[in-house]
C-alpha positions as CSV (number, residue, x, y, z in Angstrom):
1,M,4.2,4.8,3.1
2,F,3.0,2.0,4.9
3,R,-0.1,-1.7,2.8
4,T,1.9,-0.7,4.5
5,T,-0.1,-4.6,6.2
6,M,2.8,-5.1,4.0
7,F,1.1,-7.5,1.7
8,V,0.6,-7.8,-2.1
9,A,-1.9,-10.2,-3.4
10,T,0.1,-12.6,-5.6
11,L,-0.5,-15.6,-7.9
12,A,1.9,-18.5,-7.6
13,M,3.6,-18.9,-10.9
14,V,6.4,-20.8,-12.5
15,S,8.6,-19.5,-15.3
16,A,9.6,-21.4,-18.4
17,A,12.8,-22.4,-16.6
18,G,10.8,-23.8,-13.7
19,A,11.8,-21.1,-11.2
20,P,9.0,-19.3,-9.3
21,V,8.3,-15.7,-10.4
22,G,6.3,-12.9,-8.8
23,P,3.7,-10.6,-10.1
24,P,4.6,-7.6,-12.2
25,H,4.5,-4.0,-10.8
26,L,4.0,-0.7,-12.5
27,R,4.3,2.9,-11.6
28,V,3.2,5.9,-13.6
29,A,5.7,8.7,-13.3
30,P,4.3,11.4,-11.1
31,V,2.6,14.3,-12.9
32,A,1.8,17.5,-11.0
33,R,-1.9,17.8,-10.3
34,G,-3.4,20.4,-12.7
35,V,-0.8,19.8,-15.4
36,V,-2.1,18.7,-18.8
37,P,0.3,16.0,-20.1
38,T,0.4,14.6,-23.7
39,T,2.3,11.4,-22.7
40,L,2.7,9.4,-19.5
41,S,5.9,7.6,-18.6
42,V,5.5,4.2,-17.0
43,Q,8.1,2.1,-15.1
44,V,7.5,-1.6,-14.9
45,E,9.1,-4.5,-13.1
46,H,8.4,-8.0,-14.5
47,H,9.8,-11.5,-14.2
48,V,9.5,-13.0,-17.6
49,Q,11.3,-12.6,-21.0
50,P,10.5,-9.3,-22.7
51,E,8.6,-11.1,-25.5
52,S,6.3,-12.6,-22.8
53,F,5.5,-9.2,-21.3
54,Q,3.2,-6.5,-22.6
55,L,1.8,-3.2,-21.4
56,T,-1.6,-2.1,-22.7
57,A,-3.5,1.1,-22.2
58,R,-7.0,2.2,-22.9
59,A,-9.0,5.4,-22.1
60,E,-12.7,5.2,-21.0
61,S,-15.3,7.8,-20.7
62,R,-19.1,8.2,-21.0
63,R,-21.1,10.2,-23.4
64,G,-24.6,10.1,-21.9
65,A,-25.4,6.5,-21.4
66,E,-22.8,5.4,-24.0
67,R,-19.5,3.9,-22.9
68,V,-16.6,5.3,-24.9
69,V,-13.3,3.4,-25.2
70,R,-10.1,4.5,-26.9
71,M,-7.1,2.2,-27.2
72,L,-3.9,4.2,-26.6
73,P,-0.5,3.8,-28.3
74,V,2.2,2.4,-26.1
75,R,5.9,2.7,-26.9
76,R,8.6,0.6,-25.3
77,Q,11.6,2.8,-24.5
78,D,13.6,-0.1,-22.9
79,A,13.0,-3.3,-21.1
80,E,11.2,-1.6,-18.2
81,T,10.2,1.9,-19.5
82,F,7.2,2.7,-21.6
83,T,5.4,5.8,-22.8
84,V,1.7,6.2,-23.4
85,S,0.3,8.9,-25.7
86,I,-2.9,10.4,-24.3
87,A,-4.3,12.8,-27.0
88,L,-8.0,12.7,-26.0
89,E,-11.0,14.8,-26.7
90,R,-11.5,17.6,-24.2
91,G,-14.7,18.5,-22.4
92,Q,-15.3,15.2,-20.7
93,P,-13.5,13.2,-18.0
94,W,-11.4,10.2,-18.9
95,V,-9.9,7.3,-17.0
96,I,-6.9,5.6,-18.4
97,V,-6.5,1.9,-17.6
98,M,-3.0,0.5,-17.9
99,A,-2.4,-3.2,-17.6
100,A,1.0,-4.9,-17.2
101,E,0.7,-8.6,-18.2
102,Q,3.1,-11.5,-17.8
103,G,2.4,-14.3,-20.2
104,S,-0.4,-14.6,-22.7
105,G,-3.4,-12.7,-21.5
106,G,-1.7,-12.1,-18.1
107,A,-1.6,-15.8,-17.3
108,H,1.5,-15.3,-15.1
109,G,0.3,-12.1,-13.3
110,V,-1.3,-8.7,-13.9
111,A,-0.8,-5.3,-12.4
112,E,-3.0,-2.3,-13.3
113,A,-3.1,1.4,-12.8
114,L,-5.9,4.0,-13.2
115,V,-5.1,7.6,-14.2
116,A,-8.1,9.9,-14.0
117,L,-8.1,13.0,-16.2
118,T,-10.4,16.1,-15.7
119,P,-12.4,17.4,-18.7
120,D,-9.6,19.7,-19.6
121,G,-7.1,16.9,-19.7
122,A,-5.3,17.6,-16.4
123,V,-4.3,14.7,-14.1
124,H,-6.7,14.3,-11.2
125,S,-5.5,11.1,-9.6
126,T,-3.4,7.9,-10.0
127,T,-4.4,4.7,-8.3
128,Y,-3.2,1.1,-8.2
129,P,-6.0,-1.4,-7.7
130,K,-5.2,-4.4,-5.5
131,P,-4.7,-7.6,-7.5
132,S,-7.2,-10.3,-6.8
133,F,-7.8,-13.7,-8.1
134,T,-10.9,-15.8,-9.0
135,D,-10.5,-19.5,-9.7
136,G,-6.7,-19.0,-9.9
137,K,-7.0,-16.3,-12.6
138,P,-6.1,-12.6,-12.0
139,S,-9.2,-10.4,-11.9
140,R,-9.2,-7.2,-14.0
141,V,-10.5,-3.7,-13.4
142,S,-14.2,-3.8,-14.1
143,T,-16.5,-1.5,-15.9
144,Q,-18.0,-0.6,-12.5
145,D,-14.5,0.3,-11.2
146,V,-14.0,2.6,-14.1
147,G,-17.4,4.1,-13.7
148,A,-16.7,4.8,-10.0
149,A,-13.4,6.5,-10.9
150,L,-15.2,8.6,-13.6
151,S,-17.8,9.7,-11.0
152,A,-15.1,10.9,-8.6
153,I,-13.7,13.3,-11.2
154,P,-15.1,16.9,-10.6
155,V,-16.7,17.8,-14.0
156,S,-16.1,21.5,-13.4
157,A,-12.4,21.1,-12.7
158,T,-10.1,23.3,-14.7
159,A,-6.4,23.0,-15.1
160,T,-4.3,25.2,-12.8
161,P,-0.6,25.7,-12.6
162,A,1.2,23.3,-10.3
163,A,1.5,24.7,-6.9
164,S,4.9,25.6,-5.6
165,G,6.6,26.1,-2.2
166,P,6.9,23.8,0.8
167,T,3.2,24.1,1.9
168,A,1.9,22.9,-1.5
169,A,4.5,20.2,-2.0
170,N,4.4,18.7,1.5
171,G,1.5,17.6,3.7
172,N,1.0,16.1,7.1
173,A,-1.0,12.9,7.8
174,T,-2.5,12.3,11.2
175,V,-3.8,8.8,12.0
176,D,-7.5,8.0,12.3
177,S,-7.6,4.8,14.4
178,A,-11.1,4.1,13.0
179,Q,-9.6,3.5,9.5
180,S,-6.1,2.3,10.2
181,V,-5.1,-0.9,12.0
182,V,-2.2,-3.2,12.7
183,R,-2.7,-6.9,12.7
184,W,-0.3,-9.3,14.5
185,R,0.3,-13.0,14.5
186,G,2.6,-14.9,16.8
187,T,3.5,-18.6,16.8
188,K,4.7,-21.1,19.4
189,F,6.3,-24.5,19.5
190,G,8.2,-23.9,16.2
191,G,5.1,-22.8,14.3
192,R,2.9,-25.7,15.5
193,G,0.6,-23.2,17.3
194,A,-0.4,-19.6,16.7
195,H,-2.4,-16.7,18.0
196,A,-3.5,-13.5,16.1
197,G,-5.0,-10.2,16.9
198,T,-4.9,-6.4,16.4
199,V,-3.5,-3.3,17.9
200,R,-4.8,0.2,17.2
201,V,-2.9,3.0,15.5
202,R,-3.0,5.8,18.1
203,S,-1.5,8.7,16.1
204,G,1.0,9.7,13.6
205,V,2.3,12.3,11.2
206,L,3.5,11.5,7.6
207,D,5.5,13.7,5.2
208,Y,3.6,13.5,2.0
209,D,4.6,15.2,-1.3
210,V,1.2,16.0,-2.8
211,R,2.6,17.1,-6.2
212,R,4.8,14.1,-6.8
213,A,2.4,11.7,-5.0
214,E,5.2,10.3,-2.9
215,L,5.8,9.5,0.8
216,R,8.8,11.2,2.3
217,G,8.8,10.1,5.9
218,G,7.0,10.5,9.2
219,T,6.0,8.7,12.4
220,I,3.4,6.2,13.5
221,E,2.4,5.6,17.1
222,L,0.6,2.4,18.3
223,D,-1.6,2.1,21.4
224,M,-0.1,-1.0,23.0
225,R,-2.9,-1.0,25.6
226,S,-5.3,-1.8,22.8
227,I,-3.8,-5.2,22.1
228,A,-6.6,-7.6,21.3
229,V,-6.8,-11.3,20.6
230,T,-9.0,-12.2,17.6
231,D,-8.4,-15.8,16.8
232,M,-10.1,-17.3,19.9
233,P,-13.9,-17.9,19.8
234,L,-16.1,-15.5,21.9
235,G,-17.2,-18.6,23.8
236,E,-13.6,-19.0,25.1
237,A,-13.8,-15.6,27.0
238,S,-11.7,-16.8,29.9
239,A,-8.9,-18.1,27.7
240,R,-9.0,-15.0,25.5
241,R,-8.9,-12.7,28.6
242,K,-6.0,-14.7,30.1
243,L,-3.9,-14.4,26.9
244,T,-4.7,-10.7,26.5
245,T,-3.7,-10.0,30.1
246,H,-0.5,-12.0,29.7
247,L,0.5,-9.9,26.5
248,L,-0.2,-6.6,28.3
249,A,1.7,-7.6,31.4
250,A,5.4,-7.2,32.2
251,D,6.1,-10.6,30.8
252,F,5.6,-9.3,27.3
253,F,4.8,-5.7,26.4
254,D,4.6,-4.2,29.9
255,V,2.0,-1.6,28.7
256,A,1.7,-0.1,32.2
257,R,5.3,1.3,31.7
258,Y,5.3,1.5,27.9
259,P,1.8,2.3,26.7
260,T,2.9,3.2,23.2
261,A,5.2,2.0,20.5
262,R,6.6,4.4,17.9
263,Y,7.9,3.9,14.4
264,T,9.9,6.8,12.8
265,V,10.3,6.6,9.0
266,Q,13.7,8.0,8.3
267,R,14.1,7.1,4.6
268,V,11.7,6.1,1.8
269,T,12.8,4.6,-1.4
270,M,10.2,4.2,-4.2
271,R,10.8,0.9,-6.0
272,G,9.4,-0.8,-9.0
273,G,5.7,-0.4,-9.4
274,N,3.8,1.0,-6.4
275,L,6.2,-0.4,-3.9
276,A,8.2,1.7,-1.4
277,R,10.9,0.5,1.0
278,L,10.7,2.1,4.4
279,E,13.7,2.4,6.7
280,G,13.5,3.8,10.2
281,A,13.6,3.2,13.9
282,L,11.1,1.3,16.1
283,T,10.8,2.1,19.8
284,L,9.1,-0.7,21.6
285,R,9.1,-1.5,25.3
286,G,11.6,1.4,25.8
287,V,14.1,0.0,23.3
288,T,14.9,1.7,20.0
289,R,16.3,-0.3,17.1
290,P,16.4,-0.1,13.3
291,F,13.4,-1.5,11.5
292,A,12.8,-1.7,7.7
293,F,10.2,-3.2,5.5
294,E,8.3,-2.7,2.2
295,A,5.0,-1.1,1.7
296,T,2.5,-1.1,-1.1
297,V,0.8,2.2,-2.0
298,W,-2.6,1.3,-3.6
299,S,-4.0,4.8,-4.0
300,F,-2.3,8.2,-4.7
301,E,-5.3,10.5,-5.1
302,P,-5.6,14.2,-4.5
303,T,-7.8,13.5,-1.5
304,R,-6.9,9.9,-0.4
305,L,-3.8,7.8,0.2
306,H,-4.0,4.1,1.0
307,A,-1.1,1.8,1.8
308,T,-0.4,-1.6,3.4
309,A,2.7,-3.3,4.6
310,R,3.9,-6.6,6.0
311,A,6.8,-6.9,8.4
312,T,8.4,-9.4,10.7
313,L,9.7,-8.4,14.2
314,D,12.2,-10.3,16.3
315,R,10.7,-9.7,19.8
316,M,13.9,-10.6,21.6
317,Q,15.7,-7.6,20.0
318,W,13.3,-5.4,21.9
319,G,13.3,-7.3,25.2
320,V,9.8,-8.7,24.8
321,A,10.4,-11.8,26.9
322,F,9.2,-13.9,29.8
323,R,11.2,-12.0,32.6
324,G,14.4,-12.8,30.7
325,S,14.0,-16.6,31.0
326,R,15.4,-18.2,27.8
327,L,14.0,-21.6,28.6
328,T,10.5,-20.3,29.0
329,N,10.9,-18.1,25.9
330,D,11.8,-21.1,23.8
331,L,8.1,-22.2,24.0
332,V,7.1,-19.0,22.1
333,D,8.7,-18.3,18.8
334,D,10.7,-15.1,18.5
335,M,9.2,-13.7,15.4
336,I,6.0,-11.6,15.4
337,H,4.4,-11.1,12.0
338,L,2.8,-7.6,11.5
339,E,0.4,-6.3,8.8
340,F,-0.3,-2.6,8.5
341,D,-3.4,-1.1,6.8
342,L,-3.3,2.7,6.7
343,V,-5.6,5.3,5.0
344,A,-4.8,9.0,4.6
345,Q,-7.3,11.7,3.7
346,V,-5.6,14.6,1.9
347,R,-7.1,18.1,2.2
348,N,-5.4,21.2,0.8
349,G,-2.0,19.8,0.9
350,E,-2.5,18.0,4.2
351,A,-3.5,14.4,4.8
352,T,-5.5,12.9,7.6
353,L,-4.9,9.2,8.0
C-alpha cells in the first residue's frame, strides 16, 4: 500500500569498504489470523557481511505487575531467512519483539517487528514500528510500546480456523481524509527556492488480503481543489493566497476542469522487509500515465493498516505547465516531490482508510 509518504527513517552509515549502506528491513511471513504457529519465518534484507548482522527475538508478557521476558531461539536458514521458535505458556497474551541489527548493537541500523499473540497462542497482529534516532543512535521498541501492544490484545480471544473464501480473504479500504494526507514540495531556480503544502485524499478503495496481511491493489483519489500552501507564514496571507490561486488556475492544475486526480494501483510487489513496490496509472489534469514508487507498511493489524510512501512526479509529463511556455516553465523545476501518509481501519474483512 501506500508510507505510502514514501519515506523510511534512515541512519547515514558507511560500510567497512567505505560505501554507504542503508538500514535493514525485515518481514515476518504472513500467518493467518487465528492460527496457532510454533515457528515464525522471517525474511530480512541487510547491507553488511553476514557476520556483522544478527536477528534477535524475545517474548514479553505480564503476570500481574511483573514483567515477563523470554528470549526465543533464532535459527539462520540462509543469508536472509531465519526461523523463530515460539513455544510459550498459554493463558496469557504475548508480544514477540524481533530486532534486525547491522553492526555491533545495531550501530549501522536497526529494524524491528512486533508479533502479538492471543492467550491461546494465535497470531493477533504484526506491526513494524518506524525507525527513529536519538543523538544519531537508533531507538528501540520501549517497554511502553510493548505494554501498549499487550493491552490491545483481547484477553478473551480464542483461536478460530482461518477464514476462507473471497469475502474473508479480501477487503475494501475507503479513504478518511481526516487521517490521510499527501504532502507536496516543489522547487524553482534549480532547487534554490522551494514551496511546500498539502492536498487532501478525497476517496479510494484498496484491495486488502486480510489473512495474508498484504495489499493487492486499489485506487486513491485526491481533491485537487484542496491544494494548500504550508511553508509561508500566516502573516504573508497575500503571498500565500496568490501562490495558491496560481496553483489552482489553468496555469498549473486547472482544478476547475480537473477537480480530482486518481491513482490506480495495478500491481503490488512485496519486497524485503515491510516494503512494497506499487505500479499503476496516475490520471492528473486529464492525462493518464504510468506511475510507480515504493511504500512502507508500518502496521498490518487485524483492525488497522498504516502505510507511507514517497514519490517524485515530473509535472511536464502530465501537462502541468505555464500555458505551454517552455521559457516560463524553466523558472519552476519539473519535479514535484510527494509524500503519502495513509491509514486504514479494518472491520470484518473490510478496511476504512
